[in-house]
Backbone and ligand atoms as CSV (ligand in chain L), in Angstrom:
chain,resi,resn,atom,element,x,y,z
A,1,MET,N,N,0.852,-1.195,-0.010
A,1,MET,CA,C,-0.008,0.002,-0.003
A,1,MET,C,C,0.888,1.249,-0.004
A,2,ALA,N,N,0.746,2.059,-1.010
A,2,ALA,CA,C,1.577,3.258,-1.119
A,2,ALA,C,C,0.918,4.442,-0.404
A,3,MET,N,N,1.723,5.463,-0.183
A,3,MET,CA,C,1.182,6.634,0.456
A,3,MET,C,C,0.461,7.518,-0.580
A,4,THR,N,N,-0.615,8.141,-0.152
A,4,THR,CA,C,-1.355,9.068,-1.007
A,4,THR,C,C,-0.788,10.480,-0.827
A,5,GLN,N,N,-0.057,10.948,-1.850
A,5,GLN,CA,C,0.615,12.230,-1.729
A,5,GLN,C,C,-0.330,13.382,-1.441
A,6,GLU,N,N,-1.551,13.311,-2.011
A,6,GLU,CA,C,-2.522,14.394,-1.806
A,6,GLU,C,C,-2.931,14.556,-0.344
A,7,LEU,N,N,-2.986,13.409,0.378
A,7,LEU,CA,C,-3.323,13.476,1.802
A,7,LEU,C,C,-2.236,14.182,2.590
A,8,TYR,N,N,-0.988,13.882,2.201
A,8,TYR,CA,C,0.168,14.526,2.847
A,8,TYR,C,C,0.101,16.046,2.602
A,9,GLN,N,N,-0.157,16.421,1.357
A,9,GLN,CA,C,-0.194,17.844,1.018
A,9,GLN,C,C,-1.326,18.570,1.730
A,10,LYS,N,N,-2.473,17.907,1.799
A,10,LYS,CA,C,-3.629,18.539,2.468
A,10,LYS,C,C,-3.339,18.743,3.960
A,11,ALA,N,N,-2.765,17.738,4.610
A,11,ALA,CA,C,-2.433,17.830,6.020
A,11,ALA,C,C,-1.354,18.888,6.255
A,12,MET,N,N,-0.347,18.963,5.385
A,12,MET,CA,C,0.726,19.971,5.510
A,12,MET,C,C,0.191,21.377,5.396
A,13,LYS,N,N,-0.722,21.573,4.456
A,13,LYS,CA,C,-1.302,22.916,4.273
A,13,LYS,C,C,-2.081,23.302,5.513
A,14,PHE,N,N,-2.875,22.359,6.024
A,14,PHE,CA,C,-3.675,22.590,7.216
A,14,PHE,C,C,-2.759,22.941,8.408
A,15,ALA,N,N,-1.729,22.123,8.627
A,15,ALA,CA,C,-0.799,22.345,9.746
A,15,ALA,C,C,-0.052,23.654,9.582
A,16,GLY,N,N,0.366,23.956,8.347
A,16,GLY,CA,C,1.072,25.195,8.088
A,16,GLY,C,C,0.248,26.426,8.413
A,17,GLU,N,N,-1.033,26.338,8.095
A,17,GLU,CA,C,-1.926,27.450,8.410
A,17,GLU,C,C,-2.192,27.544,9.908
A,18,LYS,N,N,-2.357,26.418,10.567
A,18,LYS,CA,C,-2.638,26.452,12.006
A,18,LYS,C,C,-1.417,26.891,12.826
A,19,HIS,N,N,-0.240,26.425,12.450
A,19,HIS,CA,C,0.984,26.734,13.211
A,19,HIS,C,C,1.685,27.993,12.651
A,20,PHE,N,N,0.998,28.818,11.869
A,20,PHE,CA,C,1.643,29.870,11.097
A,20,PHE,C,C,2.546,30.806,11.925
A,21,ASP,N,N,2.182,31.047,13.161
A,21,ASP,CA,C,2.951,32.016,13.959
A,21,ASP,C,C,3.784,31.326,15.056
A,22,GLN,N,N,4.006,30.019,14.917
A,22,GLN,CA,C,4.722,29.274,15.941
A,22,GLN,C,C,6.127,28.922,15.456
A,23,LYS,N,N,7.117,29.065,16.321
A,23,LYS,CA,C,8.495,28.687,15.975
A,23,LYS,C,C,8.928,27.463,16.756
A,24,VAL,N,N,9.922,26.772,16.241
A,24,VAL,CA,C,10.520,25.656,17.002
A,24,VAL,C,C,11.329,26.278,18.138
A,25,PRO,N,N,11.042,25.884,19.409
A,25,PRO,CA,C,11.731,26.507,20.543
A,25,PRO,C,C,13.258,26.537,20.363
A,26,GLY,N,N,13.865,27.669,20.674
A,26,GLY,CA,C,15.318,27.798,20.580
A,26,GLY,C,C,15.837,28.045,19.189
A,27,THR,N,N,14.924,28.188,18.205
A,27,THR,CA,C,15.350,28.456,16.838
A,27,THR,C,C,14.496,29.592,16.254
A,28,ASN,N,N,14.904,30.040,15.087
A,28,ASN,CA,C,14.109,31.039,14.386
A,28,ASN,C,C,13.284,30.386,13.288
A,29,ALA,N,N,13.213,29.047,13.314
A,29,ALA,CA,C,12.530,28.308,12.251
A,29,ALA,C,C,11.050,28.149,12.550
A,30,ASN,N,N,10.253,28.208,11.493
A,30,ASN,CA,C,8.829,27.963,11.610
A,30,ASN,C,C,8.566,26.544,12.116
A,31,TYR,N,N,7.445,26.358,12.797
A,31,TYR,CA,C,7.129,25.070,13.416
A,31,TYR,C,C,6.998,23.918,12.423
A,32,LEU,N,N,6.756,24.230,11.160
A,32,LEU,CA,C,6.686,23.155,10.175
A,32,LEU,C,C,7.991,22.390,10.064
A,33,LEU,N,N,9.093,22.982,10.577
A,33,LEU,CA,C,10.370,22.234,10.648
A,33,LEU,C,C,10.156,20.988,11.522
A,34,HIS,N,N,9.559,21.175,12.697
A,34,HIS,CA,C,9.299,20.044,13.588
A,34,HIS,C,C,8.319,19.044,12.952
A,35,ILE,N,N,7.264,19.588,12.395
A,35,ILE,CA,C,6.221,18.734,11.804
A,35,ILE,C,C,6.777,17.878,10.670
A,36,SER,N,N,7.562,18.490,9.806
A,36,SER,CA,C,8.106,17.739,8.660
A,36,SER,C,C,9.113,16.705,9.122
A,37,ASN,N,N,9.859,16.989,10.181
A,37,ASN,CA,C,10.804,16.004,10.721
A,37,ASN,C,C,10.081,14.792,11.292
A,38,VAL,N,N,8.954,15.013,11.951
A,38,VAL,CA,C,8.179,13.879,12.505
A,38,VAL,C,C,7.605,13.023,11.348
A,39,ALA,N,N,7.082,13.692,10.335
A,39,ALA,CA,C,6.560,12.965,9.152
A,39,ALA,C,C,7.678,12.189,8.476
A,40,MET,N,N,8.854,12.805,8.390
A,40,MET,CA,C,10.007,12.124,7.764
A,40,MET,C,C,10.357,10.849,8.513
A,41,GLU,N,N,10.350,10.886,9.850
A,41,GLU,CA,C,10.675,9.672,10.634
A,41,GLU,C,C,9.684,8.531,10.302
A,42,ILE,N,N,8.419,8.903,10.146
A,42,ILE,CA,C,7.402,7.894,9.786
A,42,ILE,C,C,7.688,7.319,8.387
A,43,LEU,N,N,8.036,8.192,7.470
A,43,LEU,CA,C,8.320,7.724,6.090
A,43,LEU,C,C,9.544,6.822,6.051
A,44,VAL,N,N,10.557,7.159,6.800
A,44,VAL,CA,C,11.771,6.316,6.824
A,44,VAL,C,C,11.452,4.975,7.488
A,45,ALA,N,N,10.608,4.990,8.536
A,45,ALA,CA,C,10.206,3.731,9.164
A,45,ALA,C,C,9.436,2.865,8.180
A,46,TYR,N,N,8.604,3.490,7.354
A,46,TYR,CA,C,7.820,2.751,6.344
A,46,TYR,C,C,8.749,2.174,5.271
A,47,ASN,N,N,9.763,2.936,4.915
A,47,ASN,CA,C,10.747,2.475,3.953
A,47,ASN,C,C,11.510,1.279,4.497
A,48,ASN,N,N,11.724,1.283,5.827
A,48,ASN,CA,C,12.402,0.176,6.496
A,48,ASN,C,C,11.539,-1.085,6.521
A,49,LYS,N,N,10.237,-0.892,6.838
A,49,LYS,CA,C,9.306,-2.018,6.889
A,49,LYS,C,C,7.860,-1.533,6.713
A,50,PRO,N,N,7.276,-1.776,5.537
A,50,PRO,CA,C,5.941,-1.207,5.249
A,50,PRO,C,C,4.816,-2.045,5.842
A,51,ASP,N,N,4.794,-2.149,7.161
A,51,ASP,CA,C,3.801,-3.015,7.826
A,51,ASP,C,C,2.786,-2.217,8.642
A,52,PHE,N,N,2.520,-0.983,8.202
A,52,PHE,CA,C,1.507,-0.181,8.914
A,52,PHE,C,C,0.795,0.725,7.917
A,53,ASP,N,N,-0.255,1.396,8.394
A,53,ASP,CA,C,-1.075,2.244,7.515
A,53,ASP,C,C,-0.378,3.606,7.354
A,54,ILE,N,N,0.305,3.773,6.253
A,54,ILE,CA,C,1.139,4.980,6.053
A,54,ILE,C,C,0.289,6.242,5.930
A,55,ASP,N,N,-0.860,6.186,5.274
A,55,ASP,CA,C,-1.686,7.381,5.164
A,55,ASP,C,C,-2.157,7.860,6.535
A,56,PHE,N,N,-2.619,6.924,7.344
A,56,PHE,CA,C,-3.080,7.252,8.697
A,56,PHE,C,C,-1.921,7.786,9.538
A,57,ALA,N,N,-0.788,7.128,9.490
A,57,ALA,CA,C,0.370,7.520,10.310
A,57,ALA,C,C,0.914,8.890,9.893
A,58,VAL,N,N,0.980,9.129,8.606
A,58,VAL,CA,C,1.540,10.419,8.139
A,58,VAL,C,C,0.610,11.583,8.451
A,59,GLN,N,N,-0.687,11.380,8.246
A,59,GLN,CA,C,-1.630,12.458,8.588
A,59,GLN,C,C,-1.570,12.769,10.091
A,60,THR,N,N,-1.525,11.719,10.888
A,60,THR,CA,C,-1.445,11.902,12.343
A,60,THR,C,C,-0.149,12.623,12.731
A,61,ALA,N,N,0.954,12.246,12.068
A,61,ALA,CA,C,2.250,12.897,12.330
A,61,ALA,C,C,2.163,14.384,12.023
A,62,ILE,N,N,1.611,14.735,10.887
A,62,ILE,CA,C,1.600,16.129,10.461
A,62,ILE,C,C,0.658,16.972,11.343
A,63,LEU,N,N,-0.396,16.349,11.820
A,63,LEU,CA,C,-1.399,17.096,12.591
A,63,LEU,C,C,-1.202,16.972,14.105
A,64,HIS,N,N,-0.156,16.237,14.562
A,64,HIS,CA,C,-0.099,15.801,15.952
A,64,HIS,C,C,-0.097,16.931,16.997
A,65,ASP,N,N,0.404,18.119,16.644
A,65,ASP,CA,C,0.439,19.216,17.622
A,65,ASP,C,C,-0.639,20.278,17.372
A,66,THR,N,N,-1.529,20.068,16.454
A,66,THR,CA,C,-2.482,21.122,16.109
A,66,THR,C,C,-3.464,21.430,17.238
A,67,ILE,N,N,-3.989,20.398,17.899
A,67,ILE,CA,C,-4.940,20.643,18.992
A,67,ILE,C,C,-4.198,21.207,20.204
A,68,GLU,N,N,-3.021,20.687,20.478
A,68,GLU,CA,C,-2.273,21.140,21.654
A,68,GLU,C,C,-1.761,22.575,21.535
A,69,ASP,N,N,-1.309,22.956,20.355
A,69,ASP,CA,C,-0.593,24.230,20.213
A,69,ASP,C,C,-1.325,25.312,19.444
A,70,THR,N,N,-2.456,25.021,18.832
A,70,THR,CA,C,-3.122,26.055,18.021
A,70,THR,C,C,-4.597,26.176,18.415
A,71,THR,N,N,-5.305,26.990,17.724
A,71,THR,CA,C,-6.728,27.218,18.017
A,71,THR,C,C,-7.604,26.064,17.491
A,72,CYS,N,N,-6.968,25.132,16.780
A,72,CYS,CA,C,-7.688,24.030,16.164
A,72,CYS,C,C,-8.296,23.105,17.224
A,73,ASP,N,N,-9.475,22.579,16.972
A,73,ASP,CA,C,-10.050,21.649,17.929
A,73,ASP,C,C,-10.367,20.300,17.265
A,74,TYR,N,N,-10.825,19.349,18.084
A,74,TYR,CA,C,-11.105,18.003,17.637
A,74,TYR,C,C,-12.068,17.970,16.451
A,75,SER,N,N,-13.152,18.752,16.546
A,75,SER,CA,C,-14.182,18.641,15.509
A,75,SER,C,C,-13.698,19.129,14.164
A,76,GLU,N,N,-12.805,20.132,14.200
A,76,GLU,CA,C,-12.256,20.633,12.927
A,76,GLU,C,C,-11.426,19.540,12.232
A,77,ILE,N,N,-10.631,18.832,13.012
A,77,ILE,CA,C,-9.830,17.724,12.444
A,77,ILE,C,C,-10.775,16.608,11.964
A,78,GLU,N,N,-11.809,16.337,12.736
A,78,GLU,CA,C,-12.741,15.267,12.359
A,78,GLU,C,C,-13.413,15.581,11.017
A,79,ILE,N,N,-13.824,16.827,10.864
A,79,ILE,CA,C,-14.498,17.237,9.619
A,79,ILE,C,C,-13.523,17.120,8.424
A,80,GLU,N,N,-12.296,17.598,8.614
A,80,GLU,CA,C,-11.330,17.616,7.514
A,80,GLU,C,C,-10.662,16.255,7.222
A,81,PHE,N,N,-10.388,15.495,8.295
A,81,PHE,CA,C,-9.550,14.296,8.114
A,81,PHE,C,C,-10.190,13.022,8.638
A,82,GLY,N,N,-11.380,13.125,9.202
A,82,GLY,CA,C,-12.091,11.921,9.682
A,82,GLY,C,C,-11.862,11.628,11.153
A,83,GLU,N,N,-12.724,10.752,11.677
A,83,GLU,CA,C,-12.732,10.445,13.103
A,83,GLU,C,C,-11.455,9.750,13.567
A,84,ARG,N,N,-10.947,8.852,12.738
A,84,ARG,CA,C,-9.762,8.079,13.135
A,84,ARG,C,C,-8.553,8.970,13.399
A,85,VAL,N,N,-8.323,9.901,12.461
A,85,VAL,CA,C,-7.197,10.844,12.626
A,85,VAL,C,C,-7.457,11.778,13.799
A,86,ALA,N,N,-8.699,12.257,13.930
A,86,ALA,CA,C,-9.024,13.186,15.022
A,86,ALA,C,C,-8.801,12.520,16.383
A,87,LYS,N,N,-9.208,11.251,16.524
A,87,LYS,CA,C,-8.996,10.537,17.783
A,87,LYS,C,C,-7.504,10.385,18.072
A,88,ALA,N,N,-6.733,10.124,17.027
A,88,ALA,CA,C,-5.282,9.957,17.188
A,88,ALA,C,C,-4.627,11.260,17.668
A,89,VAL,N,N,-5.002,12.366,17.019
A,89,VAL,CA,C,-4.418,13.668,17.413
A,89,VAL,C,C,-4.855,14.016,18.836
A,90,GLN,N,N,-6.092,13.704,19.174
A,90,GLN,CA,C,-6.589,13.984,20.532
A,90,GLN,C,C,-5.766,13.198,21.570
A,91,ALA,N,N,-5.471,11.944,21.273
A,91,ALA,CA,C,-4.687,11.115,22.210
A,91,ALA,C,C,-3.265,11.671,22.364
A,92,LEU,N,N,-2.741,12.285,21.324
A,92,LEU,CA,C,-1.390,12.861,21.365
A,92,LEU,C,C,-1.376,14.254,22.002
A,93,THR,N,N,-2.556,14.734,22.404
A,93,THR,CA,C,-2.680,16.079,23.018
A,93,THR,C,C,-2.716,15.933,24.537
A,94,LYS,N,N,-1.834,16.697,25.213
A,94,LYS,CA,C,-1.827,16.660,26.680
A,94,LYS,C,C,-3.052,17.389,27.226
A,95,ASP,N,N,-3.620,16.783,28.274
A,95,ASP,CA,C,-4.772,17.394,28.949
A,95,ASP,C,C,-4.216,18.399,29.963
A,96,LYS,N,N,-4.381,19.688,29.649
A,96,LYS,CA,C,-3.773,20.738,30.480
A,96,LYS,C,C,-4.484,20.932,31.808
A,97,VAL,N,N,-5.630,20.262,31.980
A,97,VAL,CA,C,-6.363,20.383,33.240
A,97,VAL,C,C,-5.682,19.558,34.350
A,98,LEU,N,N,-4.940,18.548,33.949
A,98,LEU,CA,C,-4.260,17.708,34.950
A,98,LEU,C,C,-3.205,18.525,35.700
A,99,PRO,N,N,-2.967,18.158,36.983
A,99,PRO,CA,C,-2.157,19.020,37.861
A,99,PRO,C,C,-0.660,19.131,37.509
A,100,SER,N,N,-0.083,18.140,36.833
A,100,SER,CA,C,1.351,18.266,36.539
A,100,SER,C,C,1.643,17.844,35.108
A,101,LYS,N,N,2.812,18.272,34.630
A,101,LYS,CA,C,3.268,17.903,33.290
A,101,LYS,C,C,3.428,16.382,33.172
A,102,LYS,N,N,3.934,15.790,34.284
A,102,LYS,CA,C,4.169,14.340,34.253
A,102,LYS,C,C,2.834,13.599,34.150
A,103,GLU,N,N,1.869,14.016,34.952
A,103,GLU,CA,C,0.544,13.350,34.888
A,103,GLU,C,C,-0.080,13.507,33.490
A,104,SER,N,N,0.089,14.686,32.893
A,104,SER,CA,C,-0.454,14.911,31.539
A,104,SER,C,C,0.204,13.958,30.550
A,105,MET,N,N,1.501,13.786,30.700
A,105,MET,CA,C,2.212,12.896,29.767
A,105,MET,C,C,1.752,11.445,29.939
A,106,LEU,N,N,1.674,10.983,31.204
A,106,LEU,CA,C,1.249,9.600,31.453
A,106,LEU,C,C,-0.175,9.349,30.970
A,107,ASP,N,N,-1.025,10.348,31.183
A,107,ASP,CA,C,-2.420,10.244,30.716
A,107,ASP,C,C,-2.476,10.133,29.190
A,108,SER,N,N,-1.670,10.937,28.510
A,108,SER,CA,C,-1.625,10.888,27.046
A,108,SER,C,C,-1.108,9.515,26.589
A,109,LEU,N,N,-0.071,8.998,27.243
A,109,LEU,CA,C,0.467,7.697,26.863
A,109,LEU,C,C,-0.585,6.585,27.034
A,110,THR,N,N,-1.360,6.669,28.108
A,110,THR,CA,C,-2.440,5.692,28.328
A,110,THR,C,C,-3.437,5.742,27.174
A,111,ARG,N,N,-3.824,6.958,26.777
A,111,ARG,CA,C,-4.803,7.121,25.688
A,111,ARG,C,C,-4.209,6.678,24.340
A,112,ILE,N,N,-2.904,6.952,24.145
A,112,ILE,CA,C,-2.232,6.483,22.906
A,112,ILE,C,C,-2.263,4.972,22.830
A,113,ASN,N,N,-2.026,4.308,23.974
A,113,ASN,CA,C,-1.978,2.844,24.003
A,113,ASN,C,C,-3.333,2.204,23.764
A,114,GLN,N,N,-4.405,2.968,23.877
A,114,GLN,CA,C,-5.729,2.417,23.609
A,114,GLN,C,C,-6.080,2.453,22.118
A,115,LEU,N,N,-5.218,3.124,21.322
A,115,LEU,CA,C,-5.486,3.230,19.872
A,115,LEU,C,C,-4.509,2.367,19.084
A,116,GLU,N,N,-4.572,2.481,17.763
A,116,GLU,CA,C,-3.737,1.666,16.855
A,116,GLU,C,C,-2.256,2.004,17.054
A,117,LYS,N,N,-1.410,1.073,16.617
A,117,LYS,CA,C,0.051,1.239,16.798
A,117,LYS,C,C,0.594,2.491,16.125
A,118,GLU,N,N,-0.057,2.936,15.028
A,118,GLU,CA,C,0.441,4.105,14.314
A,118,GLU,C,C,0.464,5.357,15.229
A,119,VAL,N,N,-0.445,5.420,16.177
A,119,VAL,CA,C,-0.516,6.600,17.063
A,119,VAL,C,C,0.735,6.597,17.981
A,120,GLY,N,N,1.057,5.410,18.514
A,120,GLY,CA,C,2.280,5.303,19.321
A,120,GLY,C,C,3.521,5.574,18.502
A,121,MET,N,N,3.505,5.187,17.248
A,121,MET,CA,C,4.646,5.444,16.369
A,121,MET,C,C,4.894,6.947,16.204
A,122,VAL,N,N,3.811,7.720,16.098
A,122,VAL,CA,C,3.960,9.172,15.966
A,122,VAL,C,C,4.579,9.754,17.245
A,123,LYS,N,N,4.187,9.232,18.397
A,123,LYS,CA,C,4.784,9.708,19.656
A,123,LYS,C,C,6.271,9.370,19.701
A,124,LEU,N,N,6.640,8.170,19.266
A,124,LEU,CA,C,8.064,7.817,19.200
A,124,LEU,C,C,8.807,8.764,18.250
A,125,ALA,N,N,8.228,8.998,17.076
A,125,ALA,CA,C,8.858,9.873,16.058
A,125,ALA,C,C,8.996,11.302,16.579
A,126,ASP,N,N,7.999,11.748,17.327
A,126,ASP,CA,C,8.008,13.087,17.909
A,126,ASP,C,C,9.207,13.222,18.860
A,127,ARG,N,N,9.397,12.270,19.742
A,127,ARG,CA,C,10.486,12.393,20.716
A,127,ARG,C,C,11.857,12.157,20.067
A,128,ILE,N,N,11.921,11.301,19.064
A,128,ILE,CA,C,13.182,11.149,18.296
A,128,ILE,C,C,13.599,12.506,17.749
A,129,THR,N,N,12.627,13.163,17.112
A,129,THR,CA,C,12.863,14.471,16.508
A,129,THR,C,C,13.277,15.521,17.534
A,130,ASN,N,N,12.697,15.448,18.739
A,130,ASN,CA,C,12.976,16.445,19.741
A,130,ASN,C,C,14.256,16.209,20.542
A,131,LEU,N,N,14.841,15.024,20.435
A,131,LEU,CA,C,16.078,14.770,21.180
A,131,LEU,C,C,17.302,15.231,20.392
A,132,GLN,N,N,17.260,16.468,19.950
A,132,GLN,CA,C,18.422,17.097,19.344
A,132,GLN,C,C,19.086,17.948,20.429
A,133,SER,N,N,20.106,18.715,20.105
A,133,SER,CA,C,20.749,19.537,21.123
A,133,SER,C,C,19.700,20.472,21.735
A,134,PRO,N,N,19.618,20.507,23.061
A,134,PRO,CA,C,18.559,21.268,23.730
A,134,PRO,C,C,18.725,22.789,23.525
A,135,PRO,N,N,17.624,23.524,23.558
A,135,PRO,CA,C,17.711,24.984,23.446
A,135,PRO,C,C,18.684,25.555,24.489
A,136,GLY,N,N,19.440,26.578,24.099
A,136,GLY,CA,C,20.469,27.155,24.962
A,136,GLY,C,C,19.979,27.616,26.314
A,137,TYR,N,N,18.703,27.963,26.418
A,137,TYR,CA,C,18.190,28.510,27.683
A,137,TYR,C,C,17.732,27.414,28.643
A,138,TRP,N,N,17.798,26.117,28.257
A,138,TRP,CA,C,17.398,25.034,29.164
A,138,TRP,C,C,18.482,24.805,30.189
A,139,ASN,N,N,18.083,24.618,31.480
A,139,ASN,CA,C,19.060,24.260,32.491
A,139,ASN,C,C,19.192,22.739,32.597
A,140,GLN,N,N,20.183,22.319,33.396
A,140,GLN,CA,C,20.464,20.871,33.510
A,140,GLN,C,C,19.261,20.088,34.001
A,141,LYS,N,N,18.532,20.663,34.953
A,141,LYS,CA,C,17.372,19.973,35.494
A,141,LYS,C,C,16.353,19.676,34.403
A,142,LYS,N,N,16.141,20.655,33.543
A,142,LYS,CA,C,15.180,20.506,32.456
A,142,LYS,C,C,15.666,19.453,31.445
A,143,ILE,N,N,16.966,19.485,31.157
A,143,ILE,CA,C,17.546,18.535,30.189
A,143,ILE,C,C,17.433,17.103,30.727
A,144,ILE,N,N,17.773,16.940,32.006
A,144,ILE,CA,C,17.685,15.597,32.636
A,144,ILE,C,C,16.239,15.115,32.631
A,145,ASN,N,N,15.344,15.999,32.977
A,145,ASN,CA,C,13.913,15.688,33.013
A,145,ASN,C,C,13.416,15.252,31.642
A,146,TYR,N,N,13.909,15.941,30.610
A,146,TYR,CA,C,13.486,15.633,29.229
A,146,TYR,C,C,13.953,14.246,28.822
A,147,GLN,N,N,15.165,13.895,29.253
A,147,GLN,CA,C,15.696,12.581,28.944
A,147,GLN,C,C,14.905,11.493,29.716
A,148,GLU,N,N,14.581,11.800,30.963
A,148,GLU,CA,C,13.820,10.819,31.768
A,148,GLU,C,C,12.418,10.590,31.170
A,149,GLU,N,N,11.833,11.663,30.701
A,149,GLU,CA,C,10.519,11.559,30.014
A,149,GLU,C,C,10.628,10.650,28.797
A,150,ALA,N,N,11.715,10.811,28.040
A,150,ALA,CA,C,11.904,9.993,26.849
A,150,ALA,C,C,11.978,8.509,27.177
A,151,VAL,N,N,12.631,8.204,28.324
A,151,VAL,CA,C,12.723,6.810,28.763
A,151,VAL,C,C,11.321,6.255,29.074
A,152,ILE,N,N,10.516,7.070,29.749
A,152,ILE,CA,C,9.132,6.642,30.077
A,152,ILE,C,C,8.359,6.399,28.766
A,153,ILE,N,N,8.540,7.302,27.795
A,153,ILE,CA,C,7.829,7.180,26.516
A,153,ILE,C,C,8.221,5.885,25.818
A,154,VAL,N,N,9.517,5.631,25.671
A,154,VAL,CA,C,9.954,4.448,24.941
A,154,VAL,C,C,9.561,3.166,25.675
A,155,ASP,N,N,9.600,3.193,27.014
A,155,ASP,CA,C,9.184,2.011,27.778
A,155,ASP,C,C,7.667,1.777,27.720
A,156,SER,N,N,6.911,2.855,27.560
A,156,SER,CA,C,5.453,2.738,27.507
A,156,SER,C,C,4.949,2.305,26.123
A,157,LEU,N,N,5.786,2.534,25.115
A,157,LEU,CA,C,5.316,2.303,23.749
A,157,LEU,C,C,6.117,1.167,23.078
A,158,GLN,N,N,6.286,0.086,23.805
A,158,GLN,CA,C,6.986,-1.077,23.230
A,158,GLN,C,C,6.035,-1.811,22.285
A,159,ASP,N,N,6.592,-2.491,21.307
A,159,ASP,CA,C,5.833,-3.286,20.327
A,159,ASP,C,C,4.991,-2.452,19.377
A,160,LYS,N,N,5.275,-1.145,19.242
A,160,LYS,CA,C,4.575,-0.331,18.243
A,160,LYS,C,C,5.326,-0.423,16.919
A,161,ASN,N,N,6.642,-0.243,16.999
A,161,ASN,CA,C,7.474,-0.291,15.795
A,161,ASN,C,C,8.931,-0.456,16.215
A,162,GLU,N,N,9.489,-1.611,15.858
A,162,GLU,CA,C,10.830,-1.967,16.297
A,162,GLU,C,C,11.879,-0.928,15.867
A,163,TYR,N,N,11.753,-0.472,14.641
A,163,TYR,CA,C,12.736,0.450,14.083
A,163,TYR,C,C,12.719,1.781,14.846
A,164,LEU,N,N,11.547,2.374,15.037
A,164,LEU,CA,C,11.457,3.648,15.741
A,164,LEU,C,C,11.835,3.502,17.223
A,165,GLU,N,N,11.467,2.361,17.782
A,165,GLU,CA,C,11.809,2.128,19.196
A,165,GLU,C,C,13.341,2.104,19.370
A,166,SER,N,N,14.036,1.364,18.500
A,166,SER,CA,C,15.492,1.295,18.670
A,166,SER,C,C,16.139,2.634,18.321
A,167,ARG,N,N,15.548,3.360,17.394
A,167,ARG,CA,C,16.055,4.668,17.055
A,167,ARG,C,C,15.913,5.642,18.258
A,168,LEU,N,N,14.778,5.578,18.938
A,168,LEU,CA,C,14.596,6.452,20.106
A,168,LEU,C,C,15.568,6.035,21.224
A,169,ARG,N,N,15.759,4.718,21.423
A,169,ARG,CA,C,16.706,4.292,22.471
A,169,ARG,C,C,18.106,4.822,22.175
A,170,ALA,N,N,18.515,4.801,20.904
A,170,ALA,CA,C,19.843,5.317,20.518
A,170,ALA,C,C,19.920,6.839,20.771
A,171,LYS,N,N,18.837,7.546,20.473
A,171,LYS,CA,C,18.789,9.005,20.699
A,171,LYS,C,C,18.897,9.328,22.182
A,172,ILE,N,N,18.253,8.503,23.019
A,172,ILE,CA,C,18.320,8.705,24.473
A,172,ILE,C,C,19.766,8.535,24.938
A,173,GLU,N,N,20.443,7.527,24.428
A,173,GLU,CA,C,21.864,7.316,24.768
A,173,GLU,C,C,22.684,8.517,24.344
A,174,ALA,N,N,22.508,8.967,23.123
A,174,ALA,CA,C,23.288,10.087,22.601
A,174,ALA,C,C,23.028,11.384,23.336
A,175,TYR,N,N,21.820,11.514,23.896
A,175,TYR,CA,C,21.426,12.757,24.591
A,175,TYR,C,C,22.242,12.939,25.869
A,176,LYS,N,N,22.838,11.843,26.364
A,176,LYS,CA,C,23.659,11.927,27.596
A,176,LYS,C,C,24.779,12.924,27.457
A,177,GLN,N,N,25.226,13.205,26.206
A,177,GLN,CA,C,26.298,14.174,26.014
A,177,GLN,C,C,25.923,15.597,26.496
A,178,TYR,N,N,24.629,15.842,26.629
A,178,TYR,CA,C,24.193,17.185,27.087
A,178,TYR,C,C,24.015,17.251,28.593
A,179,ILE,N,N,24.233,16.100,29.248
A,179,ILE,CA,C,24.088,16.054,30.707
A,179,ILE,C,C,25.477,16.067,31.348
A,180,ALA,N,N,25.700,17.074,32.156
A,180,ALA,CA,C,27.056,17.242,32.723
A,180,ALA,C,C,27.373,16.208,33.800
L,1,NI,NI,NI,5.525,17.456,18.499
């Protein structure tokens, strides 16, 4: 099953319009830099082993931060991309009502695990993409915390995709260079 390029383009246009005024933290780059990197990880995973629904995974990857970071809501995604994608993006969205960042993350991981493996794959791809050199303004505590979160993510999302899982484990190892 090949990827439908038109679905990719439609989701990219939607994400580009929603994230129009958002930058990647610590850079001057538009947020589509992050979005395209997450989509790229999914495409490379598919190239490695095409054993998942690439259209579903790529749309979810491109839209994964729209509800969390923009004015976009669940129903808008459902109308444009269908219920399956909307549910996936919702699961990848942290519930800001919960008392701590950690609880929000664990709650999101629980909801991700209730859906298809592609949703967990997008979470793995997201953290792989984010484990680059940390923004200059982050302190050691924040950097250590970010690495510890990544360990929880990879341990919570086992058996979603072997390739992305091992790639995230390698990124976690490499991230140790930023910890003094
Ligand atoms: Ni993200």
